[in-house]
C-alpha positions in Angstrom: -62.2 -84.2 -17.4 -58.9 -85.8 -16.3 -57.2 -85.0 -19.6 -58.5 -81.4 -19.5 -57.3 -81.1 -16.0 -53.8 -82.4 -16.9 -53.5 -80.0 -19.8 -54.5 -77.2 -17.5 -51.9 -78.2 -15.0 -49.2 -78.3 -17.6 -50.2 -74.8 -18.8 -50.1 -73.5 -15.3 -46.7 -75.1 -14.7 -45.4 -73.6 -18.0 -46.8 -70.2 -17.1 -45.2 -70.4 -13.6 -41.9 -71.4 -15.1 -42.1 -68.5 -17.5 -42.9 -66.1 -14.7 -40.0 -67.5 -12.6 -37.7 -67.3 -15.7 -38.6 -63.7 -16.3 -38.0 -62.8 -12.6 -34.7 -64.7 -12.6 -33.6 -62.9 -15.8 -34.7 -59.6 -14.3 -32.8 -60.4 -11.1 -29.7 -61.4 -13.0 -30.0 -58.3 -15.1 -30.3 -56.1 -12.0 -27.4 -57.9 -10.4 -25.2 -57.4 -13.5 -26.3 -53.7 -13.6 -25.4 -53.2 -10.0 -22.2 -55.2 -10.3 -20.8 -53.6 -13.4 -22.5 -50.2 -13.7 -23.3 -49.1 -10.2 -20.6 -50.8 -8.2 -18.5 -47.7 -7.7 -21.6 -45.7 -6.5 -22.7 -48.5 -4.1 -19.2 -48.9 -2.8 -18.9 -45.1 -2.2 -22.3 -45.0 -0.4 -21.4 -48.0 1.7 -18.2 -46.3 2.7 -20.1 -43.1 3.5 -22.5 -45.0 5.7 -19.7 -46.5 7.8 -16.8 -44.2 7.4 -16.6 -40.6 8.8 -13.8 -38.4 7.5 -13.1 -35.3 9.6 -10.9 -32.7 7.8 -7.7 -31.5 9.5 -6.6 -28.1 8.1 -3.0 -27.6 7.3 -1.1 -24.9 9.2 -0.5 -22.0 6.9 3.0 -20.8 6.5 4.4 -17.8 8.4 5.1 -14.5 6.7 8.3 -12.8 7.9 10.1 -9.5 7.2 13.6 -9.7 5.7 15.2 -10.2 9.1 12.8 -13.0 10.2 10.4 -10.9 12.3 6.8 -12.3 12.2 4.2 -10.3 10.2 1.5 -13.0 9.8 1.2 -16.2 11.8 -1.4 -18.9 12.2 -2.9 -19.6 15.6 -4.9 -22.7 16.6 -8.6 -22.4 17.0 -11.6 -24.8 17.2 -14.4 -25.4 14.7 -17.7 -27.1 15.3 -18.9 -29.9 12.9 -21.8 -32.3 12.7 -22.3 -35.9 11.5 -26.1 -35.8 11.0 -26.5 -39.6 11.0 -25.3 -39.8 14.6 -27.6 -37.0 15.9 -30.2 -38.6 18.2 -32.4 -35.7 19.2 -32.6 -33.1 16.4 -34.7 -30.5 18.2 -32.6 -30.6 21.4 -29.3 -30.5 19.5 -30.4 -27.5 17.3 -31.7 -25.6 20.3 -28.6 -26.0 22.5 -26.1 -25.4 19.7 -28.0 -22.3 18.4 -27.9 -20.8 21.9 -24.2 -21.3 22.4 -23.1 -20.4 18.8 -25.5 -17.5 18.3 -27.1 -19.1 15.3 -30.6 -19.2 13.9 -32.3 -22.3 15.3 -34.5 -23.0 12.3 -31.6 -22.7 9.8 -29.5 -24.9 12.0 -32.3 -27.5 12.2 -32.6 -27.6 8.4 -28.9 -28.0 8.0 -28.8 -31.0 10.4 -31.7 -32.7 8.6 -29.7 -33.0 5.4 -28.4 -36.4 4.5 -24.7 -35.7 4.6 -21.8 -37.6 6.1 -20.3 -34.4 7.4 -21.2 -30.7 7.7 -19.6 -27.6 9.3 -21.7 -25.8 11.9 -19.5 -22.9 12.8 -15.8 -22.3 11.9 -13.1 -20.9 14.0 -14.8 -20.0 17.3 -13.1 -18.7 20.5 -11.8 -20.9 23.2 -14.7 -20.2 25.7 -17.4 -21.0 23.1 -15.5 -24.2 22.2 -15.4 -25.2 25.9 -19.2 -24.7 26.2 -19.8 -26.9 23.1 -17.6 -29.6 24.6 -19.4 -29.5 28.0 -22.9 -30.3 26.5 -21.4 -33.3 24.7 -24.1 -33.7 22.1 -24.1 -36.9 20.0 -23.1 -36.2 16.4 -21.5 -32.9 17.3 -17.7 -32.6 17.5 -14.8 -30.1 17.5 -11.8 -30.1 15.3 -8.7 -27.9 15.4 -8.1 -25.4 12.6 -5.8 -22.5 12.0 -6.8 -18.9 12.1 -4.6 -16.1 10.6 -3.4 -13.5 13.0 -1.5 -10.3 12.2 0.5 -9.3 15.3 1.0 -5.7 14.2 -2.6 -5.1 13.2 -2.7 -2.4 10.5 1.0 -2.4 9.8 1.8 -3.4 6.2 -1.9 -4.3 5.6 -1.7 -3.5 1.9 1.3 -5.8 1.5 0.1 -8.7 3.5 -3.6 -8.8 2.6 -5.9 -11.2 4.4 -7.4 -14.7 4.4 -10.9 -16.1 4.1 -12.7 -18.6 6.3 -11.0 -21.6 4.5 -7.6 -20.0 5.1 -7.3 -19.1 1.4 -5.4 -15.9 0.5 -7.8 -13.2 -0.7 -5.5 -10.2 -1.1 -1.8 -9.1 -0.9 1.0 -11.5 -0.6 -1.5 -13.9 1.1 -3.1 -14.2 -2.3 -0.2 -14.0 -4.8 1.8 -16.6 -2.8 -1.2 -18.7 -1.6 0.0 -21.9 -3.3 3.2 -21.7 -1.2 1.6 -20.7 2.0 -1.5 -22.9 2.2 0.0 -26.4 2.6 -2.1 -29.6 2.1 -5.0 -30.6 4.3 -5.2 -33.9 6.1 -8.1 -35.9 7.7 -9.1 -38.2 10.5 -11.0 -41.4 9.2 -13.1 -43.4 11.6 -15.4 -46.5 10.9 -18.8 -46.9 12.5 -21.4 -49.7 12.6 -25.0 -49.7 11.4 -26.1 -48.1 14.7 -23.6 -45.3 14.5 -21.2 -46.8 17.1 -17.4 -46.5 16.5 -16.0 -49.9 15.6 -12.9 -50.7 17.6 -9.9 -52.0 15.7 -11.6 -51.0 12.5 -10.1 -49.0 9.6 -9.2 -45.9 11.6 -6.4 -43.8 10.1 -5.0 -40.3 10.4 -3.8 -38.5 7.2 -1.3 -35.9 8.4 -1.7 -32.4 7.0 1.4 -30.8 5.3 2.3 -27.4 6.7 2.6 -24.5 4.3 5.9 -22.9 3.4 7.2 -19.8 5.1 7.6 -16.5 3.1 10.4 -14.0 3.8 9.6 -10.5 2.4 11.9 -7.8 1.3 10.1 -5.5 3.8 12.0 -4.3 6.8 9.7 -4.1 9.8 11.5 -1.1 11.3 11.5 0.9 8.1 7.8 0.0 7.6 7.1 1.4 11.1 9.0 4.6 10.3 7.1 5.1 7.1 3.7 4.4 8.7 4.4 6.8 11.6 5.1 9.6 9.2 2.1 8.8 7.1 -0.1 9.1 10.2 1.4 12.4 11.0 1.1 13.9 7.5 -2.5 12.7 7.2 -3.3 14.5 10.5 -1.5 17.7 9.6 -2.6 18.0 6.0 -6.1 16.4 6.3 -5.3 14.8 2.9 -7.7 12.4 1.2 -5.0 9.7 0.9 -1.2 9.3 1.0 1.4 6.8 -0.1 5.1 6.2 0.7 7.2 3.5 -1.0 10.9 2.9 -0.1 13.0 0.6 -2.4 16.5 -0.5 -2.5 17.7 0.6 -5.9 20.5 -1.9 -5.9 18.3 -5.0 -6.0 14.8 -3.8 -6.5 13.6 -5.0 -3.0 10.8 -3.0 -1.5 11.8 -1.9 2.0 8.5 -0.4 2.9 5.2 0.3 1.3 2.2 1.9 3.0 -1.0 3.8 2.2 -3.5 5.8 4.1 -6.3 5.3 4.8 -5.7 1.6 5.6 -7.4 -1.3 7.5 -6.8 -4.0 10.0 -6.5 -7.4 8.3 -7.5 -9.1 11.6 -10.9 -7.5 11.1 -10.9 -6.9 7.4 -14.7 -7.6 7.0 -15.4 -4.6 9.3 -13.8 -2.2 6.8 -15.0 -0.9 3.5 -13.6 -2.9 0.5 -12.4 0.5 -0.8 -9.8 0.5 2.0 -8.4 -2.8 0.9 -7.3 -1.3 -2.4 -3.5 -1.0 -2.6 -3.3 2.5 -4.2 0.5 2.3 -4.4 0.1 -0.2 -7.3 -3.5 0.1 -8.5 -4.1 3.9 -8.7 -2.7 6.1 -11.6 -2.2 9.8 -11.2 -0.5 12.7 -13.1 3.0 12.8 -11.5 3.6 16.5 -12.3 7.2 17.7 -11.9 8.5 14.5 -10.4 8.3 13.1 -14.0 10.8 15.7 -15.0 13.5 13.3 -13.9 12.5 11.1 -16.8 12.5 14.0 -19.2 16.0 15.1 -17.9 17.4 11.6 -18.3 16.0 11.3 -21.9 17.2 14.7 -23.2 20.7 14.3 -21.6 21.0 10.7 -23.0 20.2 12.0 -26.5 22.6 14.9 -26.0 19.8 17.4 -26.7 21.1 19.7 -23.9 24.1 20.2 -21.7 23.9 21.0 -18.0 25.4 24.5 -18.5 23.4 25.4 -21.6 21.4 28.6 -21.0 17.6 29.1 -21.4 15.4 32.2 -21.0 12.1 31.8 -19.2 9.7 34.7 -19.9 7.0 33.0 -17.8 5.1 31.1 -20.5 5.6 29.4 -23.8 3.1 28.9 -26.6 2.6 25.4 -28.2 -0.1 24.9 -30.9 -2.0 28.0 -29.8 -2.0 27.0 -26.1 0.1 28.9 -23.5 1.9 26.8 -20.9 2.8 28.9 -17.9 5.7 28.5 -15.5 4.7 28.2 -11.8 6.7 31.4 -11.0 4.8 34.5 -12.1 7.0 36.4 -14.6 9.3 33.4 -15.2 12.8 32.6 -14.1 14.6 34.7 -16.7 18.0 33.5 -17.9 19.2 30.2 -16.4 21.3 27.1 -17.1 19.6 23.7 -17.7 20.8 22.6 -14.3 19.0 25.6 -12.9 15.9 24.7 -15.0 15.8 21.4 -13.1 16.5 23.1 -9.8 13.7 25.6 -10.3 11.4 23.0 -11.9 10.9 25.5 -14.7 8.0 24.4 -17.0 9.1 26.6 -19.9 12.6 25.1 -19.9 11.3 21.5 -19.9 8.7 22.2 -22.6 11.5 23.5 -24.8 13.8 20.5 -24.3 10.9 18.1 -24.6 9.9 19.5 -28.0 13.6 19.3 -29.1 13.6 15.6 -28.2 10.5 14.9 -30.3 7.8 12.3 -30.1 9.6 9.0 -31.1 12.7 9.3 -28.9 10.5 10.6 -25.9 8.2 7.6 -26.2 11.2 5.2 -26.4 12.5 6.4 -23.1 9.0 6.4 -21.5 8.6 2.8 -22.6 12.2 1.9 -21.5 11.5 3.3 -18.0 8.5 0.9 -17.8 5.6 3.4 -18.0 2.4 2.1 -19.7 2.9 -1.5 -18.5 2.9 -3.3 -15.2 6.2 -3.4 -13.2 5.6 -7.1 -12.4 5.7 -6.7 -8.6 4.1 -9.7 -6.9 1.1 -7.9 -5.6 -2.5 -8.1 -6.9 -4.4 -5.4 -8.8 -1.4 -3.7 -10.4 -2.4 -1.0 -13.0 -0.6 -0.1 -16.2 -1.1 3.6 -16.0 -2.6 5.8 -18.8 -0.7 7.1 -21.9 -1.7 8.8 -25.1 -1.2 6.4 -28.0 2.1 7.2 -29.7 0.6 7.8 -33.2 -2.0 10.2 -31.7 0.5 12.3 -29.7 0.8 15.9 -30.9 3.4 18.6 -30.0 1.2 19.9 -27.2 1.0 16.4 -25.8 4.8 16.1 -25.9 5.1 19.5 -24.2 2.7 18.7 -21.4 4.2 15.2 -20.9 7.6 16.8 -20.5 6.3 18.5 -17.3 4.4 15.4 -16.0 1.0 16.2 -17.4 -1.1 14.2 -20.0 0.4 11.0 -18.6 -0.8 8.9 -15.6 1.5 6.6 -13.7 1.3 4.4 -10.6 3.5 5.3 -7.6 5.2 1.9 -8.1 6.1 2.7 -11.7 7.5 6.1 -10.7 9.7 5.0 -7.8 10.9 2.0 -9.9 11.9 4.4 -12.7 13.7 6.8 -10.3 15.5 3.9 -8.7 16.8 3.0 -12.1 18.5 6.5 -12.3 19.9 5.9 -8.8 21.2 2.5 -9.9 23.4 3.9 -12.7 20.6 3.6 -15.3 19.8 -0.1 -14.7 16.0 -0.8 -14.4 15.1 -3.7 -12.0 11.8 -5.4 -11.4 10.5 -4.4 -8.0 10.3 -7.4 -5.6 8.3 -7.9 -2.4 9.5 -11.5 -1.6 13.1 -12.5 -0.9 12.7 -16.3 -0.5 10.3 -19.1 0.3 11.4 -21.8 2.9 9.8 -25.0 4.0 9.3 -25.8 7.7 12.7 -27.3 8.0 14.4 -24.1 6.7 15.3 -25.4 3.3 15.0 -22.8 0.5 12.1 -23.7 -1.8 12.5 -20.7 -4.0 14.8 -17.7 -3.9 14.4 -14.4 -5.7 17.4 -12.8 -7.3 17.7 -9.2 -8.6 15.7 -9.2 -11.9 17.4 -6.8 -14.4 14.8 -5.6 -16.9 17.1 -3.4 -19.1 19.8 -0.7 -19.1 17.7 2.4 -19.6 20.4 5.1 -19.7 24.2 5.1 -19.8 25.8 5.0 -16.3 27.7 8.2 -17.1 24.5 10.0 -18.0 22.9 8.6 -14.8 25.7 10.1 -12.7 25.1 13.5 -14.3 21.4 13.3 -13.6 22.1 12.4 -10.0 24.4 15.4 -9.6 21.6 17.7 -11.0 19.0 16.1 -8.7 21.4 16.6 -5.8 21.5 20.3 -6.6 17.7 20.4 -6.6 17.8 19.6 -2.8 20.8 21.8 -2.0 19.8 24.9 -4.0 16.4 24.3 -5.6 12.8 23.5 -4.8 13.7 20.4 -2.8 15.5 22.2 0.1 13.0 20.9 2.6 14.2 17.3 2.0 17.8 18.2 3.1 19.4 16.1 5.8 22.4 17.3 7.7 25.5 15.3 6.8 24.1 13.5 3.7 23.9 14.2 0.0 20.2 13.9 -1.0 19.0 13.8 -4.6 15.3 14.3 -5.5 12.6 16.2 -7.2 9.4 17.9 -6.0 6.0 17.6 -7.7 2.7 19.4 -7.5 0.0 18.2 -9.9 -3.6 19.5 -10.3 -6.0 16.6 -10.4 -7.9 15.8 -13.5 -11.7 15.2 -13.4 -14.7 15.4 -15.7 -14.3 18.4 -17.9 -10.6 19.1 -17.1 -8.5 20.0 -14.2 -10.2 20.3 -10.8 -9.9 23.6 -8.8 -8.3 23.3 -5.4 -7.5 19.6 -5.8 -3.8 18.7 -6.0 -1.4 15.9 -5.5 1.8 16.9 -3.8 4.8 14.6 -4.1 8.5 14.2 -3.7 10.7 11.4 -5.1 14.4 10.9 -4.5 17.2 8.8 -3.2 20.1 8.9 -0.7 23.0 9.1 -0.4 23.2 10.7 -3.8 26.7 9.5 -4.5 26.0 5.9 -3.4 22.2 5.4 -3.3 20.9 2.8 -0.9 17.3 3.9 -0.6 15.0 5.4 -3.2 11.7 6.8 -1.9 8.4 8.3 -3.1 6.0 10.4 -1.0 2.6 11.1 -2.5 0.0 13.2 -0.7 -3.5 13.3 -2.4 -5.7 16.3 -1.9 -4.1 18.0 1.0 -6.0 20.9 2.7 -4.2 24.2 2.8 -0.6 24.0 1.6 -0.3 21.8 -1.4 3.1 22.3 -3.0 5.3 19.2 -3.0 8.3 21.2 -1.8 6.3 22.4 1.2 4.6 19.3 2.5 6.0 16.2 0.7 9.7 17.1 0.8 9.7 17.4 4.7 8.1 14.0 5.0 10.7 12.5 2.7 13.5 14.1 4.8 12.0 12.9 8.1 11.6 9.3 6.9 15.0 9.2 5.1 16.8 10.6 8.1 15.6 7.8 10.4 16.0 5.1 7.7 19.6 6.1 7.0 20.4 6.1 10.7 18.7 2.7 11.2 20.7 1.3 8.2 23.8 2.7 9.8 24.7 4.7 6.7 27.6 6.9 7.8 27.3 10.7 7.1 29.8 12.2 4.7 32.9 13.7 6.2 32.5 17.3 7.5 32.4 19.8 4.7 31.6 17.2 2.0 27.9 16.7 2.6 26.7 20.1 1.8 25.0 18.9 -1.4 27.5 20.6 -3.5 28.0 23.8 -1.4 31.2 24.5 0.4 30.0 27.5 2.3 28.3 27.3 5.7 24.5 26.6 5.8 21.9 27.0 8.4 18.3 25.8 8.8 15.7 28.5 8.5 13.7 28.7 11.7 9.9 29.1 11.8 8.9 32.7 12.6 5.3 32.6 11.3 2.9 34.0 13.9 5.7 35.8 15.8 5.6 39.6 16.2 7.9 41.4 13.7 10.6 42.3 16.3 10.6 38.7 17.7 10.9 37.3 14.1 13.8 39.6 13.2 15.6 38.7 16.4 15.1 34.9 15.8 16.4 35.2 12.2 19.4 37.4 13.1 20.3 34.9 15.8 20.4 32.2 13.1 22.7 34.3 11.0 20.1 35.2 8.5 19.0 38.7 7.2 15.2 39.4 7.6 13.5 41.6 5.0 10.0 42.9 5.8 7.2 43.0 3.2 4.0 44.9 3.9 3.3 46.7 7.2 1.6 44.4 9.6 2.6 43.7 13.2 2.9 39.9 13.0 4.5 37.5 10.5 1.9 35.8 8.4 4.3 33.9 6.1 7.9 33.6 5.2 10.1 32.6 2.2 12.1 30.4 2.3 9.8 28.1 4.3 10.8 26.9 7.8 13.3 24.0 7.8 14.9 25.1 4.5 18.7 25.2 4.2 20.3 28.5 3.4 23.8 30.0 3.3 24.7 32.0 6.4 23.8 35.6 5.7 21.0 34.7 3.3 17.8 36.9 3.2 14.4 35.8 4.4 11.3 37.6 3.2 8.7 38.2 5.9 5.1 38.8 4.9 2.9 40.5 7.6 -0.5 41.0 6.0 -2.0 37.9 4.2 -0.8 34.3 4.7 0.2 32.8 1.4 -1.8 29.6 1.7 -4.3 28.1 -0.7 -7.9 28.5 0.3 -9.2 25.4 2.0 -10.6 24.2 5.3 -8.3 23.0 8.1 -9.0 21.7 11.6 -8.1 23.9 14.5 -5.8 22.0 16.8 -6.1 21.8 20.6 -3.6 24.3 22.0 -4.6 23.9 25.7 -1.5 23.7 27.9 0.9 24.7 25.1 3.5 27.4 25.5 3.2 30.5 23.3 5.9 29.2 21.0 4.4 25.7 20.7 1.0 27.2 19.9 2.5 29.5 17.4 4.4 26.7 15.6 1.3 24.4 15.5 -0.9 27.1 14.0 1.8 28.1 11.5 2.0 24.6 10.2 -1.7 24.7 9.4 -1.6 28.2 7.9 -3.5 29.7 10.8 -2.7 33.1 12.3 -2.1 33.5 16.0 -3.8 36.3 18.0 -2.4 36.1 21.6 -4.4 37.6 24.5 -2.4 38.1 27.7 1.2 37.3 28.3 3.3 34.4 29.6 2.2 31.1 31.0 0.4 28.5 28.9 -2.7 28.4 26.8 -5.9 28.2 28.9 -8.5 28.5 26.2 -8.9 29.4 22.5 -11.3 30.7 20.0 -12.3 29.0 17.6 -12.6 25.8 19.7 -10.4 22.7 19.0 -11.8 20.6 16.1 -13.5 23.6 14.4 -13.2 23.7 10.6 -11.9 27.1 9.4 -10.2 28.4 6.3 -6.4 28.7 6.0 -5.4 32.2 7.1 -8.0 32.4 9.9 -7.0 34.2 13.1 -7.1 32.0 16.2 -7.2 33.8 19.6 -5.4 32.1 22.4 -5.8 33.2 26.1 -2.9 32.5 28.5 -3.4 31.6 32.1 
């Protein structure tokens, strides 16, 4: 028995030893596994358990205009965060926070339950809400300072500046394209806690300073931008257009002085606006430019010596190309005229003839050289390339229609850049929106110099084209862009919009593009009015806008008028501005015109003037004739809004109605308008009679 017992004991000892050995090997293996394979993970989790890292957002750089005036700044704001491990009463914390921050209590409770070292509760709250959070002093809940983007001028330059997201990341405009310069580098506050969540004094506390973003200086001039946007608001109200765009550029260096679209939005509240309004149509929308593109055709045919300025053409009113008749806008045509007069009159027949003479290959070479069919390279997001017929597929009818600005779609930025090249003696520059980037100490990080793309046309040819375009304003379709004391060069455009199945009836784009002073251009500018109601010719509604903006811009830039007698846009004889006599009685209209030194000529047999040619504001030689129509206003059919005339004088009411193509029907005499029919805000067709009653 003893021997058996001894053997049994030895077996048991051996078994125990084996078990202990296996356990020891397992522990050693586990130790090695943790030491060599999981050490980084364990170390990281240990740090997470005792270290709390609170992010400190970097202050975003300021965006200035070219003279250092603030357009976008960052203001300090508070954000609420949570450290779930430190929260003592989850129910109470969620209830109190949800009430103050207007959050869903259940969602907040679920967020606080998660095993995270740090989580955001609500970002960028107002100061009063932050004060309430601070007063309740909940364990595990804290406030940290962040920056919030603020645009001090609200809607001004919205499509240039863009806007920021919740993490201060640029989401559109310059905020997006220059985000890497503006955003800086975030910092953090690091604090060490013990196992019970208490802050350990004299532990590894440290502050990692954020690095502020760089400041951006744009080419935009705040004052010119304000002038442009003022006129855009006015033209949108007067024409009830679907949209409008104005771009002003310095042709000498390619710097954009102003760029604005309507409709627009407020980047301080961008989320409250439709994303469609964020779209910068000046760079992202393509349209048929119509007659403004004739500047490119003129430059091409003169560069290739296809035509001379004094060469004569005959316009019978239409021209046939591949079985299709292309009509001139003037019924019956312009008859015999020089090429300079072809440009002045914007004669389609003349341009079709010279375009066909030029031919497909040379024409496409100039279209390419001027930058059409590709992005201009401006530092704004969403730029389109435009639409062109593939060169091999272009037929004579395509060349003919492109010569007059049809069968090709361009962006406003492409067109104004190309015309600026003509103004700049034929040298094409890349349009630029940023002048320089500086750090917070004022040191230049990056500077932008004029970026020459290519010499498109010879300087001598460019000067000839400028002289012709100057005559368009002094004697041709661009008279309404004339500015007293300055030589203005430009071209009108009226293009019917294209839709499914062809051109759309009663939908037009009116435009004017030009530069000033014509002999020393300092500003090139494009005005585009999309789908105006009523009047739709570029010379009638876009040219006056160009003139109004350019007049104020030249005055602001302190550009001196030409000496007396030299700024008549090529005319040495005296000129006067045609007054508005629409809606006046015939005797009153005749008296007004004779007073201005003009000769009235009556057409039809009505009692009151319904329309006049030339239009109000045009420049004419003293003694020139003005046609007065007394029966039917010559306005395109389309609805307009009746203005509020209450309190206006008879003349003020007459002018306001005339601008909208409405006919005045005065009841009573003298005094001011007491009531009207139709009522203000009513929608009526152009040409409708509005009765006004005087008090």
